[in-house]
C-alpha positions as CSV (number, residue, x, y, z in Angstrom):
1,M,0.1,0.0,0.0
2,R,1.2,3.4,-1.0
3,T,2.1,5.9,2.0
4,V,1.1,9.5,1.2
5,A,3.7,12.2,2.2
6,P,3.0,14.3,5.4
7,E,1.8,18.1,4.7
8,V,3.9,20.6,5.6
9,I,2.6,23.4,8.0
10,V,3.6,26.9,7.9
11,K,1.8,28.7,10.8
12,V,1.9,32.7,11.3
13,V,1.9,33.9,14.7
14,S,0.4,37.3,14.7
15,R,0.6,38.0,19.0
16,G,3.8,40.0,20.0
17,S,4.6,41.5,16.7
18,D,4.2,45.2,17.0
19,T,6.0,46.0,20.3
20,L,9.9,46.1,21.1
21,E,9.4,44.6,24.7
22,A,7.2,41.7,23.2
23,I,9.6,40.9,20.5
24,R,12.6,41.1,23.1
25,V,10.9,38.5,25.5
26,H,10.2,36.3,22.4
27,V,13.7,36.3,21.2
28,E,14.9,35.6,24.6
29,R,12.7,32.6,25.0
30,M,13.5,31.2,21.8
31,G,17.1,30.3,22.9
32,R,16.1,28.9,26.2
33,G,15.0,25.3,27.5
34,K,15.4,22.1,25.5
35,H,15.8,23.9,22.1
36,R,18.4,24.9,20.1
37,A,20.1,28.4,20.2
38,L,18.3,31.1,18.5
39,E,20.8,31.7,15.2
40,D,20.5,35.1,13.1
41,D,20.7,35.3,9.3
42,Q,24.5,35.2,9.5
43,G,24.2,32.0,11.5
44,E,25.6,33.6,14.8
45,P,24.1,32.3,17.8
46,V,21.3,34.6,19.7
47,R,21.1,33.9,23.4
48,G,20.1,36.0,26.3
49,R,18.7,39.4,27.1
50,A,21.9,41.1,25.9
51,A,22.0,39.3,22.6
52,A,18.1,40.0,22.2
53,S,18.8,43.7,22.9
54,R,21.5,43.6,20.4
55,L,19.5,42.0,17.7
56,I,16.4,44.8,18.2
57,E,19.3,47.3,17.8
58,D,21.1,45.6,14.8
59,W,17.8,45.3,13.0
60,D,16.9,49.2,13.6
61,L,13.5,47.9,15.1
62,D,13.7,50.7,17.8
63,L,13.6,53.0,14.8
64,E,10.9,51.1,13.1
65,A,8.9,51.4,16.5
66,L,9.5,55.3,16.7
67,L,8.4,55.6,12.6
68,G,5.4,53.4,13.6
69,R,4.1,55.7,16.1
70,R,3.3,58.1,13.3
71,V,-0.3,56.5,12.9
72,Y,-1.5,57.7,16.2
73,I,-0.6,61.1,14.8
74,D,-2.2,60.6,11.4
75,G,-5.1,59.0,12.7
76,P,-7.3,57.6,15.4
77,G,-8.1,54.2,15.9
78,R,-5.1,52.7,13.8
79,K,-2.7,50.2,15.3
80,P,1.0,50.3,14.8
81,S,2.4,48.3,11.8
82,K,4.2,45.0,12.8
83,L,8.0,45.1,13.5
84,V,8.5,41.7,12.7
85,H,6.5,38.4,11.4
86,K,6.8,35.0,13.2
87,F,6.1,31.9,11.7
88,I,6.5,28.3,12.4
89,F,7.6,25.7,10.4
90,S,6.3,22.3,11.4
91,M,6.3,18.3,10.5
92,P,4.9,15.4,12.2
93,A,6.9,13.3,14.7
94,G,9.7,11.5,13.5
95,T,10.9,13.9,11.1
96,P,14.7,14.2,11.7
97,S,15.2,17.4,13.3
98,E,18.7,18.1,11.9
99,K,17.2,17.9,8.2
100,L,14.3,19.9,9.2
101,L,16.6,22.9,10.5
102,V,18.4,22.5,7.0
103,A,15.6,22.7,5.1
104,V,14.0,25.9,6.8
105,R,17.6,27.5,6.9
106,S,17.8,26.9,2.8
107,F,14.0,28.4,2.7
108,A,14.8,31.3,4.5
109,V,18.1,32.1,2.5
110,E,15.8,31.7,-0.7
111,E,12.5,33.6,0.4
112,F,13.9,36.3,2.9
113,A,17.1,37.2,1.4
114,R,16.1,41.0,1.2
115,H,15.1,40.9,5.1
116,R,16.7,40.4,8.4
117,Y,15.8,37.0,10.2
118,A,16.4,34.7,13.0
119,L,15.5,31.2,13.4
120,G,15.3,28.4,16.0
121,L,14.8,24.7,16.0
122,H,12.6,23.4,18.8
123,T,12.7,19.7,20.0
124,D,10.6,20.0,23.2
125,E,7.4,18.6,21.6
126,P,6.9,15.2,19.8
127,H,6.6,17.1,16.4
128,P,10.1,19.1,15.8
129,H,9.3,22.6,14.3
130,V,11.2,25.7,13.5
131,H,10.3,29.2,14.7
132,V,11.2,32.2,12.1
133,I,11.3,35.8,13.1
134,V,11.7,38.1,10.0
135,K,12.0,41.6,10.2
136,A,8.4,43.5,8.4
137,V,10.5,45.8,6.6
138,S,13.5,44.8,3.9
139,E,16.8,46.3,4.0
140,Q,15.5,48.4,1.2
141,G,12.6,49.8,2.8
142,V,9.8,47.7,1.5
143,R,7.3,46.2,3.9
144,M,6.5,42.6,3.7
145,N,2.8,41.9,2.7
146,I,1.8,38.3,3.3
147,R,-1.2,37.0,1.1
148,K,-3.0,33.5,0.8
149,A,-0.9,33.0,-2.1
150,T,2.4,34.0,-0.4
151,L,1.7,31.4,2.0
152,R,0.5,28.6,-0.6
153,G,4.1,29.4,-2.4
154,W,5.9,29.2,0.9
155,R,4.0,25.8,1.6
156,E,5.5,24.4,-1.6
157,G,8.8,25.9,-1.2
158,F,9.3,24.4,2.5
159,A,8.0,21.1,0.9
160,R,10.6,21.3,-1.9
161,H,13.6,21.9,0.3
162,L,12.5,19.0,2.7
163,R,12.4,16.8,-0.2
164,A,16.1,17.9,-1.2
165,Q,17.0,16.6,2.3
166,G,15.4,13.5,1.8
167,I,12.2,13.8,3.6
168,D,8.9,13.0,2.2
169,A,6.7,16.2,1.9
170,N,3.6,17.4,0.4
171,A,2.0,20.9,0.1
172,T,-1.1,20.2,-1.1
173,R,-3.7,23.2,-1.6
174,R,-6.6,23.2,1.2
175,V,-9.3,23.1,-1.4
176,V,-8.0,19.7,-2.5
177,R,-7.1,18.4,0.7
178,Y,-10.4,18.9,2.3
179,R,-12.3,17.6,-0.7
180,R,-14.5,14.8,0.0
181,P,-14.3,11.6,-2.0
182,L,-16.7,11.2,-4.9
183,I,-19.7,8.7,-4.3
184,R,-18.8,5.2,-5.6
185,G,-21.6,2.8,-6.9
186,P,-25.3,3.0,-8.3
187,V,-27.0,6.6,-7.7
188,P,-30.1,5.9,-5.8
189,S,-33.2,6.6,-7.9
190,L,-36.6,8.0,-6.4
191,P,-40.0,6.3,-7.6
192,V,-41.9,8.6,-10.3
193,S,-45.0,9.0,-8.0
194,T,-42.7,11.2,-5.8
195,Y,-42.5,13.8,-8.2
196,H,-45.3,16.0,-8.5
197,R,-46.4,18.3,-11.3
198,A,-48.0,21.5,-10.6
């Protein structure tokens, strides 16, 4: 019997992406516990409060936060823009964590080349997963805009990088994934007497 390759998961985490303190706490937590140390886009480890502060300063997030406050001057009721985007790249239990990390690194180099980013492998749960933090504004000043088509492309790219590491992976579109199978066999018919003509 042919086994079906597992589906990749790319999850967007919205909470805590628009304030410096929330980002600092998130970056610190990423380097603690049973996980691997967080690493930046240069492959350098990011561990502890001082390293988290250096990352925020290096990415100019304090300046981005200051510029984001203009929305309060420009108009009421508008929230400040996100400073970072946070993602989780995940596969089922049993997936080799080292190969998963290599696949996500390769994916990040390909997709986030114009942005600053950091990533960290977590193995504290049965399913290995990699957290990725990406600066919302590129080094060229272009804001990342994530649409459904963007996420679909990322899932396909992630699956491709996993397959390059020898890991079976699918990125089936949701509409196809949850389609019910067609009914097989004869179609039931109703007796003619049940149809009434007006």
